[in-house]
C-alpha positions in Angstrom: -27.9 0.5 13.4 -27.7 3.7 11.2 -30.8 6.0 11.4 -31.6 8.8 9.2 -31.3 11.7 12.0 -30.1 14.0 9.5 -33.6 13.7 7.8 -35.2 15.0 10.9 -35.3 18.5 12.2 -33.3 19.6 15.4 -36.3 19.3 17.5 -37.3 16.3 16.3 -34.0 14.5 17.2 -34.2 16.8 20.9 -37.4 15.2 21.2 -36.5 11.9 20.3 -33.6 11.2 22.6 -35.5 13.4 25.2 -33.0 15.9 25.9 -33.9 19.5 27.0 -32.1 22.1 24.7 -32.0 24.4 27.2 -30.9 22.4 30.1 -29.3 19.4 28.1 -29.5 15.7 29.9 -29.7 15.4 33.5 -26.7 13.6 35.2 -29.1 11.2 36.6 -30.5 10.4 33.8 -26.8 10.4 31.5 -25.8 7.9 34.4 -28.8 5.4 33.5 -28.4 5.7 29.8 -24.4 4.5 30.4 -25.6 1.9 32.4 -27.8 0.8 29.3 -26.0 1.4 26.9 -22.2 1.1 28.0 -19.0 3.2 27.6 -18.4 5.1 24.9 -15.3 2.5 23.4 -14.6 -0.2 20.8 -15.8 -3.6 21.9 -12.3 -5.5 22.1 -12.5 -8.5 20.3 -11.1 -11.7 21.9 -7.7 -12.2 19.7 -5.7 -15.1 18.7 -3.0 -15.6 22.4 0.4 -15.2 21.5 1.1 -18.6 22.2 -1.3 -20.0 19.8 0.3 -17.5 16.5 3.8 -18.4 17.6 2.9 -22.6 17.7 0.2 -21.7 14.3 3.7 -21.3 12.7 4.6 -24.6 12.7 1.2 -25.7 10.4 2.9 -24.8 7.7 3.2 -27.8 5.2 6.7 -27.2 4.5 7.6 -26.3 8.1 6.7 -29.3 9.5 8.7 -31.2 6.1 11.6 -30.0 7.9 11.0 -30.9 11.5 10.4 -34.1 10.7 13.7 -33.6 9.2 15.3 -32.3 11.8 14.5 -35.9 13.4 15.2 -37.9 10.6 18.6 -36.6 10.7 19.0 -37.2 13.9 17.9 -40.7 13.9 20.7 -41.5 10.9 23.6 -39.9 13.1 23.4 -36.0 10.6 23.6 -34.0 14.0 25.3 -31.1 12.3 22.3 -30.7 9.5 19.7 -31.5 12.5 21.3 -28.7 14.1 21.1 -26.3 10.8 17.9 -27.3 10.1 16.3 -26.4 13.6 18.1 -23.1 13.6 16.2 -22.1 10.4 12.6 -23.6 11.5 13.2 -21.4 14.8 14.0 -18.4 13.1 11.0 -18.7 10.4 9.0 -19.6 13.0 10.2 -16.4 15.2 10.0 -14.0 12.4 6.4 -15.2 11.3 4.9 -14.9 14.7 5.9 -11.1 14.8 4.4 -10.4 12.0 1.8 -11.6 12.6 1.4 -10.2 16.1 2.3 -6.4 14.6 -0.8 -7.0 12.4 -3.1 -7.9 15.2 -3.0 -4.3 16.3 -5.5 -2.4 13.9 -8.5 -2.6 16.6 -6.1 -0.9 19.6 -4.9 1.8 16.8 -8.9 2.8 16.1 -9.3 3.0 20.0 -6.4 5.4 20.6 -7.9 7.4 18.0 -10.9 8.5 20.1 -10.5 11.6 21.9 -10.0 11.0 25.6 -12.1 13.9 26.9 -15.6 15.9 25.6 -17.4 18.6 26.6 -21.0 18.1 27.2 -24.4 20.2 28.3 -25.5 18.4 30.9 -27.7 20.1 34.3 -27.6 23.2 32.5 -24.0 23.6 32.7 -20.9 22.7 30.6 -19.0 19.5 31.9 -15.6 18.1 30.6 -16.4 14.6 31.0 -14.3 11.4 30.1 -15.6 10.6 26.7 -16.2 7.0 27.7 -18.8 8.5 29.4 -20.6 10.5 26.4 -23.9 8.7 26.3 -27.0 9.2 23.2 -28.5 12.0 23.9 -25.6 14.4 25.4 -25.5 17.7 24.3 -21.7 18.1 22.9 -20.6 21.8 22.8 -18.1 22.1 19.6 -15.3 24.3 19.5 -12.3 24.6 17.2 -9.9 22.0 17.8 -12.1 19.6 19.4 -11.5 15.6 18.2 -15.2 14.4 17.9 -16.0 11.4 20.1 -19.2 10.2 19.0 -21.8 10.9 16.4 -24.4 13.5 16.6 -26.3 15.3 14.6 -26.1 19.3 14.7 -28.9 21.5 16.4 -26.8 24.9 16.5 -23.6 26.1 14.2 -22.0 29.1 14.2 -19.3 28.8 11.4 -18.9 25.2 12.0 -16.3 23.6 9.7 -15.2 19.8 10.1 -12.2 18.4 8.3 -13.7 14.5 7.9 -10.6 13.5 6.0 -10.1 10.3 7.6 -13.9 9.1 7.3 -14.9 10.0 4.0 -11.8 11.4 1.7 -13.1 14.8 1.5 -10.2 17.2 0.5 -11.7 20.5 2.1 -13.4 21.0 5.5 -17.2 20.6 5.6 -19.1 23.6 6.5 -22.3 22.1 8.9 -25.6 23.7 9.1 -28.7 22.9 11.4 -31.2 22.0 8.1 -32.7 18.5 7.7 -31.7 17.1 4.6 -33.0 14.5 2.5 -33.4 10.4 3.4 -30.8 7.9 2.5 -27.8 10.2 1.9 -24.4 8.9 2.4 -21.9 9.9 5.2 -19.9 12.5 3.0 -23.5 14.4 2.5 -24.9 14.4 5.6 -23.9 18.2 6.5 -25.7 18.3 9.7 -24.2 15.5 11.0 -20.8 15.4 12.5 -18.5 12.1 13.2 -16.4 10.3 15.9 -12.6 10.5 15.0 -13.2 14.1 12.9 -12.1 17.0 14.0 -13.5 20.8 14.0 -11.5 23.2 12.3 -13.2 26.1 12.6 -16.3 27.9 14.5 -18.2 26.5 17.2 -21.9 24.8 17.7 -23.6 22.4 19.6 -24.7 18.8 18.4 -26.6 15.9 19.7 -25.6 12.6 20.3 -27.2 10.3 17.8 -24.6 7.1 18.4 -21.9 5.8 20.8 -19.2 3.5 20.6 -19.7 0.3 18.4 -23.0 1.6 16.7 -21.3 4.8 15.3 -19.8 5.1 11.8 -16.1 4.9 13.0 -17.4 1.7 15.1 -18.6 0.5 11.9 -15.5 0.3 10.5 -14.1 -1.2 13.4 -16.6 -4.0 13.6 -16.0 -4.8 9.4 -12.0 -4.5 9.7 -12.2 -7.3 12.8 -14.8 -9.5 10.6 -12.1 -9.3 7.0 -10.4 -12.8 7.6 -6.5 -12.5 6.4 -6.1 -14.3 2.9 -2.9 -16.7 2.0 -0.8 -14.7 -0.8 0.0 -16.4 -4.0 3.5 -16.3 -2.2 2.4 -18.5 0.8 0.3 -20.7 -1.4 3.3 -21.6 -3.8 5.3 -22.0 -0.8 2.5 -24.9 0.6 2.4 -26.6 -3.1 6.1 -26.6 -2.8 6.5 -27.9 0.3 3.3 -30.7 -0.7 5.2 -31.7 -3.6 8.4 -32.3 -2.4 6.8 -34.5 0.7 5.3 -36.6 -2.0 8.6 -37.1 -3.3 11.0 -37.6 -0.1 7.9 -40.6 1.2 8.1 -41.8 -2.5 12.2 -42.0 -2.3 11.8 -43.5 0.9 9.4 -46.2 0.0 10.8 -47.1 -3.7 14.4 -47.7 -2.2 13.7 -49.2 1.1 10.6 -51.6 -0.6 13.0 -52.8 -4.1 16.0 -53.0 -2.0 14.6 -55.1 1.1 12.4 -56.9 -2.1 16.3 -57.6 -3.7 17.4 -58.8 -0.5 14.5 -61.0 0.3 14.8 -63.3 -2.9 18.5 -64.2 -1.7 16.6 -65.9 1.5 19.0 -63.5 3.5 17.2 -60.3 5.5 18.0 -59.5 8.4 17.1 -57.0 11.0 20.5 -55.0 10.7 20.3 -55.2 6.7 16.6 -53.6 7.1 17.5 -50.8 9.8 20.4 -50.3 7.5 18.7 -50.0 3.9 15.8 -48.2 5.7 18.4 -45.5 7.1 19.9 -44.7 3.5 16.4 -44.3 2.5 15.5 -41.8 4.5 18.9 -39.9 4.3 18.2 -39.6 0.6 15.0 -38.5 0.9 16.0 -35.6 3.5 18.9 -35.4 0.9 15.5 -34.4 -1.5 14.3 -31.4 0.8 15.5 -28.3 0.3 16.7 -27.3 3.6 17.1 -23.8 2.9 14.1 -23.2 1.0 12.4 -21.1 4.1 15.8 -19.6 4.4 16.4 -18.1 1.0 12.7 -17.3 0.5 12.7 -15.6 3.7 15.8 -13.9 3.5 14.8 -12.6 -0.3 11.3 -10.9 1.2 13.6 -9.6 4.1 16.4 -8.3 1.5 13.3 -6.9 -0.3 12.0 -5.3 2.8 15.3 -3.2 3.1 15.5 -2.5 -0.1 11.8 -1.3 -0.2 12.1 0.6 2.7 15.2 2.7 1.2 12.9 3.4 -1.7 10.2 5.1 0.9 7.9 1.8 0.9 8.0 0.1 4.5 6.7 -3.4 4.3 4.9 -4.3 8.0 3.7 -8.1 6.4 6.8 -9.9 4.8 4.8 -12.4 2.0 3.3 -8.6 0.7 6.6 -7.7 -0.7 6.2 -10.7 -3.5 1.9 -10.0 -3.6 3.0 -6.9 -5.1 4.6 -8.5 -7.9 1.2 -10.1 -9.6 -1.1 -7.7 -8.7 -3.3 -6.8 -11.6 -5.4 -3.4 -10.1 -4.8 -0.7 -7.4 -7.7 0.8 -6.4 -6.1 4.0 -5.4 -7.7 7.1 -3.1 -7.3 10.2 -4.7 -6.8 13.2 -1.6 -2.9 12.8 -0.3 -2.3 10.0 -2.6 -2.6 10.9 -5.9 -3.1 14.9 -5.6 -0.9 16.3 -2.7 -3.3 16.7 -0.2 -2.6 20.7 -0.7 -5.1 23.1 -2.0 -3.6 25.3 -4.8 -4.9 28.5 -6.8 -4.6 27.4 -10.5 -6.3 30.1 -12.0 -7.4 34.4 -11.1 -9.9 35.4 -13.5 -9.6 39.1 -13.3 -11.8 41.4 -16.1 -8.7 42.2 -17.7 -7.6 38.5 -18.6 -7.1 35.4 -16.4 -3.4 34.5 -14.8 -2.3 31.2 -14.7 -0.3 29.9 -11.6 2.1 27.3 -11.8 3.8 25.4 -8.9 2.1 22.8 -6.8 1.0 22.5 -3.2 2.1 24.8 -0.1 5.6 25.9 -1.4 5.7 29.3 -2.6 7.5 28.4 -5.4 5.8 29.4 -9.0 5.1 31.9 -11.6 2.1 34.1 -12.3 1.3 34.1 -16.2 -0.9 36.5 -17.8 -1.9 37.0 -21.3 1.2 39.6 -21.9 3.4 36.4 -20.3 4.8 35.9 -17.1 3.8 38.4 -14.6 7.4 39.3 -12.5 7.1 39.9 -8.6 6.9 43.8 -7.4 5.4 44.5 -11.5 1.5 43.2 -10.9 -1.1 44.9 -12.7 -3.1 46.8 -10.6 -6.5 44.8 -10.6 -3.9 41.7 -9.7 -2.4 43.6 -7.1 -6.0 44.5 -5.7 -7.5 41.0 -5.9 -4.2 39.3 -3.9 -4.3 41.9 -1.0 -8.0 41.2 -0.8 -6.7 37.8 -1.1 -4.8 38.1 2.0 -6.4 40.0 4.6 -9.7 38.2 4.2 -8.3 35.4 5.4 -7.4 34.0 8.7 -5.0 31.4 7.0 -0.7 31.4 8.0 2.1 29.7 6.2 5.7 28.8 7.7 8.8 27.1 6.5 9.4 24.4 9.2 12.6 22.4 8.9 12.5 23.4 4.8 9.0 22.1 4.7 6.3 24.6 3.7 3.0 23.7 6.3 -0.1 25.9 7.0 -1.8 27.0 9.8 -5.8 27.1 9.2 -8.3 26.4 6.5 -6.6 25.0 3.2 -8.8 27.0 1.1 -7.7 30.0 2.3 -3.8 28.5 2.7 -4.0 28.5 -1.2 -4.8 32.2 -1.4 -2.0 32.6 0.8 0.4 30.8 -1.1 -0.7 32.2 -4.7 -0.3 36.1 -2.6 3.2 34.4 -1.8 4.5 33.6 -4.9 3.4 36.7 -6.4 6.1 38.4 -4.1 3.8 39.8 -1.1 5.0 39.2 2.4 1.6 37.8 4.3 3.0 39.1 7.4 3.5 42.9 6.0 0.6 43.3 5.0 -1.7 42.2 7.7 0.4 44.3 9.9 -0.3 47.1 7.6 -3.9 46.5 8.0 -4.8 45.6 11.0 -8.5 44.0 11.3 -10.8 45.8 12.9 -14.3 43.7 12.7 -15.5 40.8 10.5 -18.6 39.4 9.4 -17.7 35.2 9.9 -18.4 32.2 7.3 -21.2 30.4 7.7 -22.7 27.6 5.7 -25.9 29.7 5.4 -23.9 32.9 4.5 -21.8 31.2 2.1 -19.1 34.2 2.2 -16.9 36.1 5.1 -16.1 39.8 5.3 -13.6 41.7 7.2 -12.9 45.1 7.9 -9.5 47.1 8.2 -8.5 50.7 9.3 -7.0 52.7 6.4 -4.1 54.7 7.5 -6.2 58.1 7.0 -9.3 57.1 8.6 -12.1 55.2 7.4 -12.3 51.5 7.1 -11.6 48.6 4.0 -13.8 45.6 3.7 -13.1 42.8 1.6 -15.5 40.0 1.3 -14.7 36.4 -0.7 -17.4 33.6 -0.1 -19.5 31.8 -3.5 -18.8 33.5 -6.6 -22.5 34.1 -7.3 -23.2 35.1 -3.5 -20.5 37.7 -3.6 -21.3 39.0 -7.0 -24.9 39.6 -6.1 -23.8 42.1 -3.0 -21.2 44.4 -6.1 -23.1 46.9 -8.0 -18.9 47.7 -9.4 -16.2 46.0 -11.7 -12.7 47.2 -10.7 -11.0 47.1 -14.5 -7.2 47.9 -14.2 -7.3 50.4 -11.5 -10.6 52.0 -12.3 -13.7 51.0 -10.3 -16.5 50.9 -13.3 -20.1 50.1 -13.0 -21.3 46.7 -13.2 -23.8 45.8 -16.7 -25.5 42.8 -16.5 -22.8 41.6 -19.4 -20.6 41.5 -17.1 -22.3 39.5 -14.1 -23.5 36.9 -17.6 -19.6 36.7 -18.2 -18.2 35.9 -14.6 -20.9 33.4 -14.0 -20.2 31.9 -17.2 -16.6 31.6 -16.3 -17.2 30.5 -12.9 -19.4 27.5 -14.6 -16.1 26.9 -16.8 -13.9 26.8 -13.8 -16.3 24.3 -11.8 -16.4 22.0 -15.1 -12.7 21.8 -14.7 -13.0 21.1 -11.0 -11.8 23.9 -9.2 -13.3 25.2 -6.4 -14.3 28.2 -7.1 -14.5 31.6 -5.1 -15.1 35.4 -5.5 -13.4 38.3 -4.0 -14.6 42.1 -3.7 -14.3 45.3 -1.7 -15.4 48.3 -1.1 -14.3 51.2 1.0 -16.5 52.4 4.3 -16.7 55.6 6.7 -14.6 55.4 9.8 -17.4 54.4 12.1 -19.7 52.2 9.9 -22.2 49.6 12.0 -19.9 46.0 11.1 -23.4 44.3 10.2 -24.2 42.9 6.5 -26.9 45.2 5.3 -24.0 48.1 6.0 -21.1 46.6 4.7 -21.8 43.8 2.2 -23.5 45.7 -0.3 -22.7 48.1 -3.6 -19.2 46.4 -3.6 -16.5 46.4 -6.3 -16.1 42.8 -7.9 -12.1 41.9 -8.1 -12.1 38.6 -9.5 -12.6 34.9 -9.0 -9.6 32.3 -7.8 -10.2 28.6 -9.0 -8.4 26.3 -7.2 -8.2 22.3 -6.5 -5.8 20.1 -4.7 -3.5 18.9 -7.4 -2.5 15.9 -8.7 1.4 14.6 -7.5 3.6 15.2 -10.9 5.1 11.8 -11.4 1.7 10.5 -10.4 0.7 10.9 -14.2 4.4 9.0 -14.7 3.1 6.3 -12.3 -0.2 5.7 -13.7 1.1 5.4 -17.3 3.9 2.9 -16.3 0.8 0.9 -14.3 -1.4 0.6 -18.1 2.1 -0.5 -19.9 2.7 -3.2 -17.6 -1.0 -4.3 -17.6 -1.9 -3.1 -14.1 -5.5 -1.2 -14.2 -5.4 2.0 -11.8 -9.0 2.2 -10.1 -9.8 5.8 -8.3 -12.0 5.6 -5.5 -12.9 9.1 -3.4 -14.9 10.6 -1.1 -14.9 13.7 -3.6 -17.4 15.1 -5.8 -17.8 13.4 -9.4 -16.8 16.0 -11.2 -13.3 16.9 -9.3 -12.3 13.0 -8.9 -12.9 12.7 -13.0 -11.1 16.0 -13.4 -7.9 14.4 -11.2 -8.6 11.0 -13.2 -8.6 12.5 -16.4 -5.4 14.7 -15.4 -3.3 11.8 -14.6 -4.4 9.3 -16.8 -6.8 6.8 -14.9 -9.9 8.0 -16.7 -10.4 8.5 -20.5 -13.2 8.2 -22.7 -15.4 6.1 -22.7 -15.0 4.8 -18.8 -17.6 4.9 -16.1 -18.2 7.1 -13.5 -19.9 5.5 -10.3 -20.9 7.4 -7.2 -21.7 5.8 -4.1 -25.7 5.6 -4.3 -25.3 4.8 -7.7 -23.6 1.6 -6.4 -25.7 1.1 -3.3 -28.6 0.4 -5.9 -27.2 -2.1 -7.7 -27.5 -6.0 -6.8 -24.3 -8.4 -6.5 -25.0 -9.3 -10.0 -25.0 -6.5 -11.6 -22.1 -4.6 -10.2 -20.2 -7.6 -11.1 -20.8 -7.0 -14.5 -20.3 -3.6 -14.4 -17.4 -3.1 -11.9 -14.1 -3.8 -15.3 -15.6 -0.4 -16.9 -15.6 1.9 -13.6 -12.5 3.9 -13.5 -13.7 6.8 -11.3 -15.9 5.8 -8.1 -17.3 9.3 -5.9 -18.9 10.2 -3.1 -18.3 6.2 -1.4 -18.9 5.1 1.8 -16.6 2.4 3.6 -18.5 0.0 2.9 -18.5 0.7 -0.9 -14.9 0.7 -0.7 -15.2 -2.8 0.3 -17.5 -4.0 -2.1 -15.7 -2.6 -4.9 -12.6 -4.7 -3.7 -14.4 -7.4 -3.1 -16.1 -7.5 -6.8 -12.5 -6.8 -8.3 -11.5 -10.2 -6.3 -14.0 -12.0 -7.5 -12.9 -11.6 -11.2 -9.7 -13.4 -9.8 -7.7 -10.0 -10.1 -4.9 -9.3 -7.1 -5.7 -5.9 -5.8 -3.8 -3.2 -4.2 -5.7 -0.7 -2.0 -4.6 2.3 -1.1 -5.5 4.8 1.4 -4.9 6.8 4.0 -8.0 7.4 6.2 -9.9 5.2 9.1 -12.5 4.4 6.4 -10.1 3.0 4.2 -9.1 0.4 7.2 -12.0 -2.5 6.2 -10.4 -2.1 2.5 -7.0 -2.1 2.9 -7.2 -5.2 5.2 -9.5 -7.1 2.5 -7.2 -6.1 -0.4 -4.4 -8.7 -1.6 -2.2 -6.1 -0.3 -2.8 -2.9 1.6 -0.9 0.1 1.3 -1.4 3.0 3.6 0.1 6.7 3.3 2.8 7.5 5.9 2.5 11.2 6.7 -1.1 11.6 6.3 -2.6 8.5 7.1 -4.0 7.6 10.1 -2.6 5.1 12.8 -5.8 2.5 11.7 -4.7 2.7 8.4 -1.4 1.9 8.9 -2.0 -0.5 11.2 -4.0 -2.5 9.0 -2.0 -2.1 6.4 0.8 -4.6 4.3 2.7 -1.7 3.5 3.3 1.7 4.2 4.4 4.9 2.0 6.6 7.3 4.3 6.0 10.0 1.2 2.4 9.1 0.9 3.4 8.8 -3.3 1.5 7.1 -5.2 4.8 6.6 -7.4 5.9 4.3 -5.0 4.0 1.9 -5.6 5.3 1.2 -8.9 9.2 0.8 -7.3 7.4 -1.4 -4.8 5.9 -3.5 -7.7 9.2 -3.7 -9.4 11.2 -4.9 -6.6 8.0 -7.6 -5.6 8.4 -9.2 -9.4 12.2 -9.0 -8.7 12.1 -11.2 -5.8 9.9 -13.6 -7.3 12.0 -14.0 -9.9 14.8 -14.7 -7.9 12.7 -17.3 -5.7 12.3 -18.9 -8.9 16.2 -18.7 -10.0 17.1 -20.6 -6.6 14.6 -23.2 -7.0 15.4 -23.9 -10.9 19.0 -24.3 -9.7 17.9 -26.1 -6.1 15.8 -28.6 -7.7 17.8 -29.7 -10.7 20.3 -30.0 -8.6 19.0 -31.9 -6.0 16.8 -34.0 -8.5 20.5 -34.9 -10.0 21.8 -35.9 -7.2 18.8 -38.2 -6.0 18.0 -39.7 -8.8 21.8 -40.6 -9.9 22.4 -41.8 -6.3 19.0 -43.5 -5.4 19.3 -45.0 -9.3 22.4 -46.6 -8.9 21.6 -48.0 -5.4 18.5 -49.8 -7.2 20.2 -51.3 -9.8 23.1 -52.1 -7.8 22.6 -52.5 -4.2 23.7 -50.1 -1.3 27.2 -51.8 -1.4 27.9 -49.6 -4.7 26.9 -46.0 -3.6 28.0 -44.0 -5.8 28.6 -40.8 -2.8 29.7 -41.5 1.0 27.8 -40.0 3.2 30.4 -37.0 3.9 30.5 -36.1 0.0 26.9 -36.3 -0.2 26.4 -33.9 2.6 29.4 -31.9 1.3 27.3 -31.7 -2.2 24.0 -30.5 -0.1 25.9 -28.2 1.5 27.5 -26.3 -1.3 24.3 -26.4 -3.1 21.9 -25.0 -0.4 25.2 -22.5 0.5 26.1 -19.7 -0.5 25.3 -19.9 -4.4 21.8 -20.5 -3.3 21.8 -17.1 -1.3 23.9 -15.4 -3.9 21.1 -16.1 -6.6 18.4 -14.4 -3.8 19.5 -11.2 -4.3 20.5 -11.6 -8.6 20.0 -8.4 -9.9 16.3 -8.4 -12.1 15.9 -9.0 -15.6 16.0 -6.2 -18.2 12.0 -6.5 -19.0 11.0 -6.7 -15.6 8.8 -3.9 -16.4 7.5 -4.8 -19.4 5.8 -7.9 -18.6 1.9 -8.0 -17.4 1.2 -9.1 -14.1 2.2 -13.0 -13.2 -1.3 -15.0 -12.5 -1.6 -15.3 -9.0 -2.9 -18.9 -9.6 0.5 -19.6 -12.0 2.5 -22.3 -10.4 6.1 -21.6 -9.0 6.7 -24.5 -11.7 6.6 -22.3 -14.2 7.4 -22.7 -17.8 10.9 -21.8 -17.8 11.7 -23.8 -14.0 9.9 -27.1 -15.8 12.2 -26.7 -18.9 15.6 -26.5 -17.0 14.2 -29.7 -14.4 13.4 -31.7 -17.9 16.9 -30.8 -19.2 18.4 -32.1 -16.3 16.8 -35.4 -16.3 17.4 -35.6 -20.5 20.9 -34.4 -20.8 22.7 -34.8 -16.9 21.7 -37.5 -15.4 22.2 -39.5 -18.3 25.7 -38.8 -18.6 26.6 -39.0 -14.4 24.9 -42.9 -15.0 27.6 -43.4 -17.9 30.6 -41.7 -16.6 30.2 -44.2 -13.5 29.3 -47.2 -14.8 32.0 -46.5 -17.3 34.6 -46.7 -14.5 32.4 -49.2 -12.0 35.6 -51.4 -11.6 37.7 -48.9 -10.0 34.9 -47.9 -7.5 37.0 -45.1 -5.6 37.8 -43.5 -9.4 34.5 -43.7 -10.4 33.4 -41.9 -7.0 35.9 -39.2 -7.9 34.9 -38.6 -11.4 31.3 -38.6 -9.8 31.9 -36.1 -7.0 33.8 -33.2 -8.8 31.4 -34.0 -11.7 28.2 -32.5 -9.1 30.9 -29.6 -8.3 31.6 -28.3 -11.2 28.1 -28.6 -12.7 26.3 -27.1 -10.3 28.5 -24.0 -10.4 27.8 -23.5 -14.3 24.1 -24.5 -13.4 24.5 -21.4 -10.5 25.9 -19.3 -13.2 23.7 -19.8 -15.7 20.8 -19.4 -13.1 21.1 -15.4 -12.8 18.6 -15.3 -15.4 16.5 -17.8 -16.6 15.7 -16.6 -19.9 17.8 -14.4 -20.8 21.8 -15.5 -21.9 24.4 -15.4 -19.5 26.2 -12.6 -22.0 23.5 -10.4 -22.0 22.7 -11.0 -17.9 26.3 -11.7 -16.7 26.4 -13.0 -13.2 26.8 -10.5 -10.1 29.5 -10.0 -7.6 27.7 -11.6 -5.4 27.0 -15.0 -7.5 31.1 -14.9 -8.8 32.2 -14.2 -5.0 30.4 -17.4 -3.9 31.4 -19.3 -7.0 34.6 -18.5 -6.6 34.9 -19.7 -2.7 33.5 -23.1 -3.6 36.2 -23.7 -6.4 38.8 -22.3 -3.6 37.0 -24.5 -0.8 37.0 -27.5 -2.8 40.8 -27.1 -4.3 41.8 -26.5 -0.5 40.2 -29.3 0.9 41.8 -32.1 -1.6 44.9 -31.7 -0.1 44.5 -33.3 2.7 44.4 -37.2 2.7 42.0 -37.3 5.7 39.1 -35.0 3.7 39.7 -37.5 0.7 39.0 -40.7 2.6 36.2 -39.3 3.9 34.7 -38.4 1.0 36.2 -41.7 -0.1 38.0 -39.9 -3.8 41.0 -39.4 -4.9 42.8 -36.8 -6.2 41.7 -36.1 -10.3 44.0 -36.9 -13.0 44.0 -34.0 -15.7 42.1 -36.4 -17.8 39.5 -36.5 -15.5 39.4 -32.9 -15.1 39.2 -32.8 -19.2 36.3 -35.0 -19.8 34.5 -32.9 -16.5 35.4 -29.6 -18.5 33.8 -30.6 -21.4 30.7 -32.2 -20.4 29.9 -29.0 -18.2 30.9 -27.0 -21.4 28.2 -29.1 -23.4 25.4 -28.4 -20.0 26.6 -24.9 -20.4 25.5 -24.8 -24.3 21.8 -26.3 -23.6 21.5 -23.9 -21.0 21.9 -21.5 -23.0 19.6 -23.1 -26.1 17.3 -23.8 -23.6 17.2 -19.8 -22.6 17.2 -18.8 -25.8 14.0 -20.8 -26.9 12.3 -19.7 -24.1 13.1 -16.0 -25.2 11.5 -16.9 -28.3 8.3 -18.6 -27.5 7.7 -15.7 -24.9 8.0 -13.3 -27.6 5.6 -14.7 -29.6 3.4 -15.6 -26.8 3.5 -11.7 -26.0 
């Protein structure tokens, strides 16, 4: 349960937990509480056993049909077919098992994030204990670098700051205080609390433990992650739909062929067991031919190829069906810090009495320019006031900058690091400046003081003091201002202008710091009253975590293709809106909602507003889940990006969860469907294109396969129904060959066909859309209207010579299916606008060479029940194939024209 411990005074909290502030908990009392509350670890939920996961793969309808196909193929003597199908089924089952088994490790990753040991104050002394032994009421001893293992109320703080980005999304370390706060605040605003899974970055303090294990904010997230039910992806739903209809077709064919044949034979008065078995076996064989055995393999193969291609482009897919889900994404709920932004604080403007200086470049790389009122300022030729400002920024600073393996990184506070990078852009050597002016003493930053002051020895004796902090606090301790190289009196007009400039920068969502300096006599006391008075004001620095350069372009592409980007962050509303405006997520008229405002709405009230909100700020983990659920309730396909522990429930609940690979926690990565190895929002756009491409290719395969199989079953079954089994148009060996050719290389080649030219110009696909879409149905209808009648005509025309009739039918099937494969490279674009790719050409060439080679053997021709075709036979076949080609081109033209009218 979440109590308002932040609203109580330190004394009240200590009293409620029975903790002595001078001695901590008594060890015996701690042992008693450990027995009562249990160890400080996440509860291990009973997961699904590996065996249950494996056998669960066989509950899929399509897999079940294929298992039946194995049995039926074996019964009719097609052992090779049975073995091939069995291999496909086992492969798909193993692949699905591996993916699901890995997905269930999210809770294990949460447990690993807990600190193994912690320092507590018990019985009047500090002890280092296993974090599992922490109990409510324990006094945690906190120092820089500690990972916090329980939620606790701060009772003592000395410049204490914590990195809470994994939990709240806050982009900079949060200063901690001991004062009581207003009741009802969200996690991110509880400045007197520390939380499990976060880290102390600066200072030291003590805090009384208020919650352990599953009662912590971290534990509540773990519970939410475990409670989220995994939903089926659109592809899984469509594949089940295909399996269901194919199953109905297969059963109908069996019943129809066997029933009519037996009924006709019954009319002659001669029906024996042998005839019934023969007809039934033929009907079963025909039904097996109707089921595309390679469907699961082609779908799996297309997804696997997509995963490989996406990995090359910095998107690692953990759950295979997620590849396709991206293709129908309509809403992207994205975190701000580290996702849309670089996650690296950057100084953007420096305000000096002589004018503003703009800094280019972003992140920690010291690359960029300084541009003043007169133009670009060259390193080494800095105006005196700018030089003094940057020197102060370097010396009143504990951060450092380093280049490791070509990547710039920092040690210390990100805000201080931004000042170091700004100085480096101006040509300063941070180490050189610090060696020349070693630090003699300091007055550290605290949340109460809101400033930091350092003292440095001057070469000729005396001290220099540099202060940085909140602008209004620094300004209040200044009596002079540096203008050029002269320190003059700070007037009331100067103060008003500086505060107005501070407000202007803050309105742009910049984090603003003021800097000041003074000189002191040698031996001056290092206390606030003696040092922090009558200082010289140097200027202001405005900084922010800047948007990634490519984020705006990626957002623009999203909007162009009908995808709605929504920012969800734990940061402040002003900062979030500024970033959202800069990259195009927020536009005039869009709403901005805070977590507090969201919590005050009912479910129905929020449902009415969710479509109008583009930015959510100061949200809790529960809020993120609420937002994702609201969008999904509207029928949208939601992708959620994030990197922190706070994102895990929403990542798992979203249709596709996207975690950050560099800055992301293991919890987020394990809960996500996809991990971006470059932490780049723009990579999602590439992934969406890949998802659309893969789904298109699955449709191409289906259109090709179903129209070919349908024609085959209709012709063979139709003749048998009309004339009886003795007039079988194709012998079993020939049927088997055509099936293997149809389901073989051409189908696989269609699975890797290049994308259509307009793939990123269409709106997102409706997830409820059947895989038998308008274009697929058009191709199937064309086969029914044009191809099947001609097959019947050709066969019945030569019925007097059954061998010749079978020869024409056999070669007609081969050539027509080659033509269809070439034309299915695109279901909408002409073969001349979207020509067959190299793999499809190679597959078709192989099929033609193979059949020519096989026809040279008399035993093969005899097994197929055919002869060598004559020139006139081939002429008729080629003319009809050309007609099919022309009709397919016309079909695609009509589909394009209709699509343009609709769009």
